[in-house]
C-alpha positions in Angstrom: -14.7 -1.6 -15.1 -14.0 -5.7 -15.2 -11.1 -5.1 -11.9 -10.6 -3.3 -9.0 -7.2 -3.3 -7.5 -6.7 -2.2 -4.1 -3.4 -1.0 -2.6 -3.8 -2.1 0.7 -2.4 0.3 4.1 -4.0 2.5 4.4 -6.9 1.9 1.5 -8.2 -1.6 3.1 -6.8 -1.5 6.6 -4.8 0.9 8.9 -2.0 -0.6 9.4 0.0 2.6 8.2 0.7 4.0 11.7 2.8 1.0 12.7 5.1 1.4 9.5 5.4 4.6 11.3 5.9 3.8 15.1 8.6 0.8 13.7 10.2 3.4 11.3 10.7 6.0 14.5 11.7 3.4 16.6 14.5 2.5 14.3 15.6 6.3 13.4 15.5 6.9 17.3 17.9 4.3 17.8 20.3 5.1 14.7 20.0 9.0 16.1 17.8 10.3 13.4 15.1 12.5 12.4 11.8 11.1 11.6 8.6 12.5 12.5 4.9 12.9 10.6 5.7 15.0 7.6 8.4 12.6 6.3 6.7 9.9 6.9 4.4 11.2 4.0 7.2 10.4 2.1 6.9 6.6 2.3 3.9 5.7 1.4 4.1 3.4 -1.4 6.9 3.1 -0.9 9.0 -0.2 -0.3 10.6 -1.5 2.7 14.3 -0.7 1.5 13.7 2.4 -0.5 12.0 4.6 3.1 14.7 3.4 4.6 17.4 4.8 2.4 14.5 8.2 2.1 14.9 8.3 6.4 19.2 8.3 5.7 19.0 10.2 3.2 17.1 13.4 4.2 19.2 13.0 7.0 21.8 14.7 5.0 23.5 11.2 5.7 25.9 8.8 4.0 24.0 5.1 2.7 27.5 3.6 3.7 27.6 4.2 7.1 24.9 1.6 7.9 23.6 -2.1 7.5 21.2 -1.9 5.6 20.0 -5.3 5.5 20.5 -5.5 9.4 17.9 -2.6 10.0 15.6 -3.3 7.6 15.8 -7.2 9.3 15.4 -4.6 12.5 12.4 -2.9 11.4 10.8 -5.3 9.9 10.5 -7.4 13.2 9.4 -4.7 14.6 6.9 -3.9 12.3 5.2 -7.6 12.3 5.4 -7.5 16.6 2.6 -5.0 16.4 0.4 -6.2 13.0 0.3 -10.2 14.9 -1.7 -8.1 17.6 -4.4 -6.9 14.8 -7.7 -8.1 14.1 -11.3 -6.8 12.1 -10.7 -4.1 14.0 -8.3 -3.0 11.6 -10.2 -2.7 8.5 -11.1 1.1 7.3 -14.6 1.6 6.3 -16.3 0.5 3.5 -13.0 -1.5 3.2 -15.3 -4.9 3.5 -18.2 -3.9 2.0 -16.7 -2.7 -1.2 -14.4 -5.7 -1.6 -17.7 -7.9 -1.1 -20.3 -5.8 -3.8 -17.3 -5.9 -6.2 -17.5 -9.7 -6.4 -21.3 -9.5 -6.4 -21.7 -7.6 -9.4 -18.8 -9.9 -11.2 -16.0 -7.7 -10.6 -12.3 -9.0 -10.2 -11.2 -8.2 -7.1 -7.3 -7.9 -6.4 -4.5 -6.5 -3.9 -1.7 -4.5 -5.2 0.9 -4.0 -2.6 4.3 -2.8 -1.7 3.8 -4.7 1.7 5.9 -7.9 2.3 3.6 -9.2 5.5 0.5 -8.3 3.0 -1.0 -11.6 3.3 -0.3 -12.2 6.9 -2.5 -8.5 7.4 -5.7 -10.3 5.2 -5.9 -13.4 7.5 -5.4 -11.5 10.6 -8.4 -9.1 8.9 -10.5 -11.9 7.6 -10.9 -10.8 4.6 -8.0 -12.6 2.3 -11.2 -14.9 1.3 -12.5 -11.9 -0.7 -9.7 -11.7 -3.3 -9.3 -13.3 -6.8 -5.5 -12.4 -6.6 -2.9 -10.9 -4.5 0.4 -9.4 -5.9 2.4 -7.9 -2.7 6.4 -7.5 -2.1 7.4 -10.5 -2.7 6.2 -11.0 -6.1 7.8 -7.6 -7.7 11.1 -6.6 -7.9 10.2 -2.4 -8.3 8.6 -0.6 -6.3 5.8 2.2 -7.2 5.7 4.2 -8.5 7.1 1.5 -11.2 3.7 0.0 -12.1 4.7 -3.5 -12.6 2.4 -4.6 -9.2 -0.5 -3.6 -10.8 1.0 -4.9 -14.2 1.2 -7.9 -12.8 -2.4 -7.7 -11.5 -4.0 -7.0 -14.9 -1.5 -10.1 -15.9 -3.1 -12.6 -14.0 -6.9 -11.7 -14.1 -6.5 -11.6 -17.8 -8.1 -7.9 -17.7 -6.8 -4.5 -20.6 -5.5 -1.9 -18.1 -7.9 0.1 -19.2 -10.5 -2.1 -17.6 -9.1 -1.7 -14.7 -9.5 0.3 -11.7 -6.8 1.5 -8.5 -7.6 2.2 -5.8 -4.6 4.1 -3.5 -3.9 6.3 -1.3 -0.1 7.6 -1.8 1.4 10.1 -4.7 3.5 6.6 -6.0 0.4 5.0 -6.4 -1.6 6.3 -8.5 1.5 8.1 -10.4 2.2 3.5 -11.2 -1.5 3.0 -12.1 -1.4 6.1 -14.5 1.8 5.0 -16.2 -0.1 1.1 -17.0 -3.0 2.8 -18.4 -5.7 2.4 -15.7 -8.4 4.5 -14.1 -7.5 5.8 -10.5 -9.3 6.6 -7.5 -7.1 8.3 -4.6 -8.0 7.9 -0.6 -7.4 11.2 1.0 -7.4 14.7 0.9 -8.1 16.2 -2.4 -5.6 18.2 -2.6 -2.5 15.6 -1.4 -3.2 13.6 -4.9 -2.4 14.6 -8.4 -3.6 12.6 -11.5 -6.4 10.4 -9.9 -9.9 10.0 -11.8 -11.8 10.9 -8.3 -11.0 11.3 -5.2 -12.5 10.1 -2.0 -12.8 10.1 1.6 -12.8 6.4 2.3 -14.1 3.5 0.3 -17.3 4.5 2.1 -17.8 7.1 0.1 -17.5 4.9 -3.0 -20.2 4.0 -5.0 -19.7 1.1 -7.4 -23.1 1.9 -9.4 
C-alpha cells in the first residue's frame, strides 16, 4: 500500500452526531419525521441528497420545500456545533494511525463529502498530517460515485489498486470498490458489505 484515504465523519472524528442533531432540528421545524434509523441512510451522502432522502422518506414532494434555504439553515446549525469542537472529538486511534502512516512512507489523504472538512481538521489539530484533502467543495458527484477517491489518487499520483480507503458508510465502501481500491470498513461486521476487512475503530488497525 502506498496511500491511505480516510473519510472524515465517523472514521477520524466524532462529528456524525452533530449532523444528526442539525437534521433533527431542521426536520422538526418542517414537521418531518426524522430518527436515528433514517439517519443511517445519510452516512456518506451529500447534504442536498440527505435532505431529499428525508423528504422522500416522509412521502412528501420535493417541490413543497425551499431546498436551498433549508440546506443553508441546516449548515448554519451544524456549524454552530462544530465551531465548539476540539481534539476531544478525535476517534480512537485516528491521530496515531495518521502519524504512523506517514512514518512508514504511506501518503495520507482525506476523501470526504463534508464541505466543512478543513474547518474540522483545523479544530481537531490534525490538518497538517494530510498530504492532500479532497472534500465536498472539490467534487460534483457524491458517494457512491467514486469521484472523491479517484481525485485523491490522481493528486497523489498513486495507482488505484495501491490505495486503501477507510470508510464507515456503505456508500463510501461502494465508491471505493468502484474505484478499484482496497477497503477497510469502520463499524459493525454485518453493517458494511464488500469491505476487505472490518474493524470497530482505527485503534484496531495494525499498519504492519
